[in-house]
VMD Tcl script that draws the C-alpha trace (Angstrom):
set ca {
  {-29.73 15.50 -33.07}
  {-25.82 14.87 -33.77}
  {-23.71 12.91 -31.61}
  {-21.33 15.14 -29.63}
  {-18.35 14.37 -27.19}
  {-19.49 13.11 -24.00}
  {-18.00 15.90 -22.17}
  {-20.28 18.29 -24.09}
  {-23.22 16.24 -22.88}
  {-22.02 16.27 -19.47}
  {-21.75 19.97 -19.33}
  {-25.20 20.21 -21.06}
  {-26.83 18.16 -18.42}
  {-25.35 20.25 -15.51}
  {-26.81 23.48 -17.30}
  {-30.17 22.06 -18.00}
  {-30.98 20.63 -14.62}
  {-30.13 23.92 -12.97}
  {-29.42 22.49 -9.59}
  {-32.26 19.97 -9.53}
  {-31.66 16.43 -8.64}
  {-30.80 14.08 -11.45}
  {-32.92 10.77 -12.18}
  {-30.85 8.53 -14.49}
  {-33.16 6.32 -16.41}
  {-30.93 3.69 -18.16}
  {-31.93 0.71 -20.43}
  {-29.85 -2.38 -20.00}
  {-29.04 -4.40 -23.04}
  {-27.67 -2.37 -25.78}
  {-27.17 0.56 -23.61}
  {-25.28 -0.33 -20.29}
  {-23.98 -3.50 -21.99}
  {-23.30 -4.72 -25.63}
  {-26.04 -6.79 -26.90}
  {-25.19 -10.57 -26.72}
  {-26.23 -13.57 -28.78}
  {-28.49 -14.79 -25.78}
  {-29.67 -12.71 -22.92}
  {-27.86 -14.88 -20.27}
  {-24.47 -13.95 -21.84}
  {-24.95 -10.07 -21.41}
  {-23.57 -9.88 -17.88}
  {-22.18 -6.59 -16.20}
  {-18.56 -6.17 -15.63}
  {-17.24 -5.31 -12.26}
  {-16.36 -1.99 -13.70}
  {-20.06 -1.31 -14.66}
  {-21.13 -2.32 -11.34}
  {-18.71 0.10 -9.62}
  {-19.93 2.88 -11.91}
  {-23.52 2.38 -11.11}
  {-22.69 2.46 -7.25}
  {-20.96 5.42 -7.57}
  {-23.85 7.09 -9.30}
  {-26.23 5.85 -6.62}
  {-24.00 7.11 -3.91}
  {-24.38 10.70 -4.95}
  {-27.03 12.47 -2.98}
  {-28.16 14.46 -5.74}
  {-28.64 11.60 -8.15}
  {-30.98 8.58 -8.35}
  {-30.61 5.61 -10.57}
  {-33.40 3.49 -12.29}
  {-32.56 0.56 -14.66}
  {-35.34 0.23 -17.10}
  {-35.40 -3.17 -19.03}
  {-37.48 -5.83 -20.89}
  {-35.99 -8.21 -18.58}
  {-37.89 -9.74 -15.69}
  {-37.61 -7.96 -12.37}
  {-36.01 -10.96 -10.89}
  {-33.34 -11.12 -13.58}
  {-32.52 -7.52 -13.05}
  {-32.11 -7.94 -9.24}
  {-29.53 -10.66 -9.83}
  {-27.49 -9.14 -12.38}
  {-27.35 -5.59 -10.67}
  {-27.47 -6.37 -6.87}
  {-26.56 -2.79 -5.89}
  {-27.93 -1.29 -2.84}
  {-29.95 1.91 -3.54}
  {-30.57 0.83 -7.28}
  {-34.11 1.11 -8.51}
  {-35.55 -1.42 -11.17}
  {-38.32 -1.38 -13.63}
  {-38.64 -4.88 -15.44}
  {-40.72 -6.37 -18.14}
  {-40.95 -3.06 -19.98}
  {-42.17 -1.60 -16.76}
  {-44.76 -3.97 -15.99}
  {-43.10 -4.71 -12.82}
  {-40.66 -2.79 -10.73}
  {-38.90 -2.13 -7.34}
  {-38.86 1.59 -6.80}
  {-37.56 3.30 -3.53}
  {-37.65 -0.32 -2.11}
  {-41.47 -0.58 -2.93}
  {-43.06 -2.72 -5.62}
  {-44.51 -1.06 -8.57}
  {-47.07 -2.79 -11.08}
  {-48.48 -1.21 -14.09}
  {-51.34 -3.81 -14.08}
  {-53.40 -5.36 -11.51}
  {-53.58 -9.19 -11.28}
  {-52.06 -12.01 -13.11}
  {-52.02 -12.31 -16.93}
  {-54.41 -14.67 -18.30}
  {-51.86 -17.71 -18.42}
  {-54.18 -20.04 -20.54}
  {-54.51 -17.46 -23.39}
  {-50.75 -16.46 -23.20}
  {-49.95 -20.29 -23.39}
  {-52.28 -20.86 -26.42}
  {-50.67 -17.75 -28.38}
  {-47.29 -19.17 -27.50}
  {-47.90 -22.67 -28.53}
  {-49.46 -21.37 -31.77}
  {-46.35 -19.44 -32.56}
  {-44.25 -22.28 -31.78}
  {-46.17 -24.57 -34.28}
  {-45.71 -21.94 -36.89}
  {-41.87 -21.70 -36.56}
  {-41.06 -25.34 -35.94}
  {-39.39 -25.68 -39.36}
  {-37.02 -22.80 -38.67}
  {-33.84 -23.04 -36.49}
  {-31.92 -20.28 -34.60}
  {-35.09 -18.91 -32.50}
  {-36.40 -19.65 -29.06}
  {-39.00 -18.36 -26.61}
  {-38.34 -16.99 -23.19}
  {-41.08 -16.91 -20.62}
  {-41.89 -13.73 -18.99}
  {-44.01 -13.00 -15.88}
  {-46.70 -11.37 -17.80}
  {-46.18 -12.85 -21.30}
  {-43.28 -14.17 -23.53}
  {-40.70 -12.90 -26.03}
  {-39.55 -14.51 -29.27}
  {-35.82 -14.37 -29.98}
  {-34.57 -14.82 -33.41}
  {-31.21 -13.17 -33.48}
  {-29.60 -16.63 -34.73}
  {-32.08 -17.46 -37.46}
  {-30.02 -17.64 -40.74}
  {-30.31 -14.48 -43.15}
  {-31.77 -16.93 -45.59}
  {-34.76 -17.80 -43.52}
  {-35.25 -14.62 -41.76}
  {-37.50 -12.84 -44.33}
  {-39.84 -16.04 -44.55}
  {-39.83 -16.15 -40.62}
  {-40.78 -12.32 -40.47}
  {-43.69 -12.93 -42.93}
  {-45.11 -15.65 -40.71}
  {-44.67 -13.59 -37.48}
  {-46.49 -10.59 -39.16}
  {-49.48 -12.67 -39.99}
  {-49.58 -14.19 -36.49}
  {-49.31 -10.72 -34.94}
  {-52.08 -9.49 -36.69}
  {-54.27 -12.05 -35.15}
  {-52.89 -11.32 -31.48}
  {-53.67 -7.54 -32.03}
  {-57.04 -8.27 -33.68}
  {-57.92 -10.43 -30.68}
  {-57.26 -7.47 -28.43}
  {-56.00 -8.70 -25.05}
  {-52.21 -8.41 -25.69}
  {-49.87 -6.12 -27.59}
  {-46.88 -7.22 -29.49}
  {-43.77 -5.07 -29.05}
  {-40.86 -5.29 -31.63}
  {-37.33 -4.87 -30.92}
  {-33.82 -5.85 -32.09}
  {-34.27 -9.48 -33.29}
  {-36.94 -9.92 -30.70}
  {-40.65 -9.71 -30.47}
  {-42.41 -9.44 -27.02}
  {-46.13 -10.29 -26.25}
  {-47.40 -8.22 -23.15}
  {-50.75 -7.23 -21.73}
  {-51.92 -3.71 -23.10}
  {-51.02 -0.95 -20.88}
  {-47.47 -2.13 -20.18}
  {-44.76 -0.08 -21.73}
  {-41.66 1.75 -20.51}
  {-43.34 5.09 -21.15}
  {-46.22 4.53 -18.93}
  {-44.11 3.28 -16.14}
  {-41.53 6.40 -16.48}
  {-44.64 8.78 -16.45}
  {-45.86 7.02 -13.19}
  {-42.52 7.38 -11.15}
  {-41.88 11.01 -12.51}
  {-45.08 11.90 -10.85}
  {-44.51 9.90 -7.60}
  {-43.34 11.60 -4.38}
  {-40.16 9.75 -4.57}
  {-38.94 11.60 -7.80}
  {-41.27 14.49 -8.17}
  {-39.16 17.58 -9.29}
  {-36.05 15.69 -10.36}
  {-34.67 16.34 -14.02}
  {-34.93 13.07 -15.99}
  {-32.36 11.77 -18.34}
  {-33.17 8.61 -20.35}
  {-30.77 6.49 -22.36}
  {-31.87 3.63 -24.62}
  {-31.36 1.94 -27.89}
  {-34.31 0.04 -29.02}
  {-37.85 0.63 -30.34}
  {-39.37 0.02 -26.94}
  {-37.52 2.95 -25.63}
  {-39.35 5.39 -27.82}
  {-42.27 5.44 -25.56}
  {-40.07 6.95 -22.97}
  {-38.40 9.34 -25.29}
  {-41.83 10.77 -26.15}
  {-42.67 11.13 -22.34}
  {-39.66 13.02 -21.36}
  {-39.35 15.27 -24.59}
  {-40.30 18.43 -22.74}
  {-39.13 17.85 -19.26}
  {-35.72 16.31 -19.48}
  {-33.09 14.84 -21.99}
  {-33.18 11.56 -23.99}
  {-30.34 9.77 -25.75}
  {-30.76 7.26 -28.40}
  {-27.92 4.68 -28.53}
  {-26.68 3.68 -31.97}
  {-26.58 4.99 -35.50}
  {-27.42 8.56 -35.94}
  {-29.57 7.75 -38.94}
  {-32.17 6.05 -37.05}
  {-35.67 7.70 -36.84}
  {-36.19 8.63 -33.14}
  {-37.94 10.93 -30.56}
  {-34.64 10.84 -28.54}
  {-33.07 14.33 -28.46}
  {-29.52 13.30 -28.93}
  {-27.32 10.15 -29.82}
  {-24.53 8.29 -28.10}
  {-22.55 5.61 -30.45}
  {-22.52 2.55 -28.49}
  {-22.66 1.11 -24.65}
  {-18.75 1.99 -24.25}
  {-19.65 5.75 -24.95}
  {-22.69 5.42 -22.73}
  {-20.40 4.32 -19.92}
  {-17.93 7.03 -20.55}
  {-20.79 9.70 -20.25}
  {-22.13 7.98 -17.11}
  {-18.33 8.11 -15.70}
  {-18.33 11.88 -16.31}
  {-21.54 12.33 -14.44}
  {-20.35 10.34 -11.69}
  {-17.79 12.92 -10.84}
  {-19.39 16.24 -12.17}
  {-19.29 18.89 -9.62}
  {-17.22 17.02 -7.08}
  {-14.61 19.63 -7.26}
  {-17.42 22.11 -6.11}
  {-19.58 20.25 -3.66}
}
mol new
graphics top color blue
foreach p $ca { graphics top sphere $p radius 0.5 }
foreach p [lrange $ca 0 end-1] q [lrange $ca 1 end] { graphics top cylinder $p $q radius 0.2 }
display resetview
């Protein structure tokens, strides 16, 4: 699973899909854009928006952005006609213009509020963390916690997380300096499995690109039926089949795919 030049990967995609339509499944933070100190700072450049539009405009491609961000945030960041969205780790989405929800009904707001208040109390003596509310849960960000405090903070989080898991209503998903609390049954892999079996994308060749622990559930789903790319260090253990170094290389790869085969329509 070594990194290769992006033109090698582009040729590989062309050969593997064998004329089938291509379904591009793209994580956002750390994949399409560099990770920022705070989520609101990780905005798309005009060049990225143009690139996604070019991919969407191809009749033989479909594009889905798959993110832990809420759906409404994705719709605002990436307001591109024809783009498909999976937000909240697949818990909510807009696919082919139709809403998609992995779980029915609303989250137990009282219970999630209690877990959030409990965690806030445990961390009140630390600095550099904050909690972001999500439609079905919440996420703890601790990217700005000082290195000297991080080990102690993580020990407290692990103890608290064990209580949440033992209670049994919610799962705790780790990420890069984040930890998300969501109802059981919500993960990117489950959502991707659902859309791959839908009439909208049945028969497409899937290609997934992601950088974080939460993307591993998708890598596992498409191992036998498509290609998956882990963004980052090649030493990371992963179910992904190939590596791309960073978001800049991801964008270069997508730019090649955007024009692939145009000389032979």
